[in-house]
C-alpha positions in Angstrom: -0.2 -0.1 0.4 2.9 2.6 0.8 4.5 1.7 -2.2 1.2 2.2 -4.1 1.2 5.8 -2.3 4.6 6.3 -3.8 4.2 5.6 -6.7 0.7 7.9 -7.3 2.3 10.5 -5.3 5.7 10.4 -8.0 3.3 10.2 -11.1 0.6 13.0 -9.8 3.9 15.6 -9.5 5.0 14.2 -12.7 1.7 15.1 -14.5 1.9 18.4 -12.7 5.4 19.0 -14.3 4.3 18.5 -17.4 0.8 20.5 -17.5 2.8 23.4 -16.5 6.0 22.8 -19.3 2.6 22.4 -21.5 1.4 25.9 -20.9 1.9 28.5 -23.7 1.5 31.2 -21.4 1.9 33.1 -18.5 -0.4 35.8 -16.7 0.6 39.1 -17.3 0.2 41.6 -13.6 -0.9 44.5 -14.6 -0.6 47.6 -11.4 -2.4 50.8 -11.2 -0.4 53.4 -12.2 -1.4 57.3 -11.8 2.0 58.8 -14.0 0.6 56.4 -17.0 -3.0 57.9 -16.4 -1.9 61.3 -16.2 0.0 60.8 -19.4 -2.9 59.4 -21.4 -4.6 62.8 -19.8 -2.1 64.8 -21.3 -2.4 62.9 -24.4 1.0 61.8 -24.5 2.6 58.1 -25.2 5.9 56.4 -25.2 7.2 56.6 -28.5 8.2 53.3 -29.1 5.0 51.5 -28.7 2.6 50.4 -30.8 -1.3 51.9 -29.7 -4.5 50.2 -30.2 -7.4 50.7 -28.9 -11.3 48.8 -28.4 -14.8 49.8 -27.8 -17.9 48.6 -28.6 -21.6 50.2 -29.2 -21.0 53.2 -25.9 -17.6 53.7 -27.9 -14.0 53.2 -26.9 -13.6 51.2 -23.9 -9.7 50.9 -23.5 -6.3 51.8 -25.7 -3.3 49.7 -24.9 0.2 51.0 -25.3 2.6 47.9 -26.5 6.2 47.5 -26.7 7.2 46.5 -30.1 8.7 44.2 -29.0 5.3 42.2 -28.5 2.3 41.7 -30.6 -1.0 41.9 -29.9 -2.9 39.1 -30.1 -6.8 39.5 -30.9 -9.0 37.3 -29.0 -12.9 36.5 -29.4 -14.7 34.1 -27.3 -17.8 33.8 -24.7 -16.5 36.4 -22.6 -13.5 37.8 -23.5 -13.3 40.5 -26.4 -11.5 42.8 -28.2 -11.9 44.5 -31.4 -8.1 46.3 -31.2 -7.4 48.4 -33.6 -4.3 50.1 -34.9 -3.8 53.9 -34.6 -0.9 56.9 -34.4 -0.8 57.7 -31.0 0.7 61.4 -32.4 -2.1 62.1 -33.5 -5.7 63.6 -32.9 -7.3 60.0 -32.7 -5.6 59.7 -28.8 -7.2 63.1 -28.2 -10.3 62.2 -29.3 -10.0 58.4 -27.7 -8.6 59.9 -24.2 -11.4 62.3 -24.3 -14.6 59.8 -25.0 -13.2 57.4 -22.4 -12.9 60.0 -19.6 -16.8 60.4 -20.2 -17.8 57.0 -21.1 -19.4 56.7 -17.6 -23.3 56.8 -18.9 -26.2 55.1 -16.8 -27.0 53.1 -19.9 -23.4 51.5 -20.4 -21.3 48.8 -18.1 -18.8 51.9 -17.5 -19.4 53.6 -14.2 -16.1 54.1 -12.9 -13.4 56.7 -13.3 -11.1 56.0 -16.2 -7.7 53.7 -14.9 -4.4 53.6 -15.4 -2.0 51.4 -15.4 1.2 49.2 -16.6 1.5 45.6 -17.8 4.3 43.8 -16.9 5.5 40.9 -18.9 6.7 37.1 -17.2 10.1 38.9 -16.7 8.9 41.5 -14.9 9.5 44.1 -17.4 7.2 47.0 -18.6 5.9 45.5 -21.9 2.4 47.8 -21.7 1.0 50.8 -20.7 -2.9 50.7 -20.3 -6.0 53.7 -20.2 -9.5 52.0 -19.6 -13.0 52.9 -18.5 -13.2 51.5 -14.4 -11.0 48.9 -13.7 -9.6 46.0 -15.2 -10.8 42.5 -14.5 -8.5 40.2 -12.9 -6.7 38.8 -15.7 -6.7 40.9 -17.9 -3.6 39.9 -20.0 -1.4 36.9 -20.3 1.5 36.1 -22.5 2.0 33.5 -25.2 5.4 32.2 -26.6 7.0 34.4 -29.2 6.4 37.3 -27.3 2.5 38.0 -27.7 0.1 39.3 -26.0 -3.5 39.1 -24.8 -5.0 42.0 -23.5 -8.7 41.7 -22.7 -9.4 44.8 -20.3 -12.8 43.6 -19.9 -14.3 40.2 -18.8 -17.9 40.7 -20.8 -21.2 40.1 -18.7 -22.6 36.6 -20.5 -26.3 36.7 -18.8 -25.0 34.4 -16.1 -23.7 31.6 -18.8 
């Protein structure tokens, strides 16, 4: 019986190790940062980042600036949907998007909290992206895949209890 438990324990450890090796993503750590929020609200940007925005019926929901070493991946799933569109941050579009996010707090939409700015840290704890979003992002708002690919889903959409 003792031998059987030892083998079972070792087999369990091996399975956990294999699952961790097979995983192709790691969760990014997103931390609120007042300087990043101020940067967006002053229509400033980081020059060596690519910028994208996403949003739906109520207008833009989020702006993300991604370090050029990373590639943004669009996702479409049951509760996480992004419709990222790239734009030039030194254009009038930055002002238009930031201003829309600042006022996108209507009682008709899901965004009742003030805008939130933050930094997305990569697996090596390096700054990989900056984010400006309507309200606080969902808990797992970003993750990294192999080949320096980043997925950003600022909010988990309500799916009607499914």
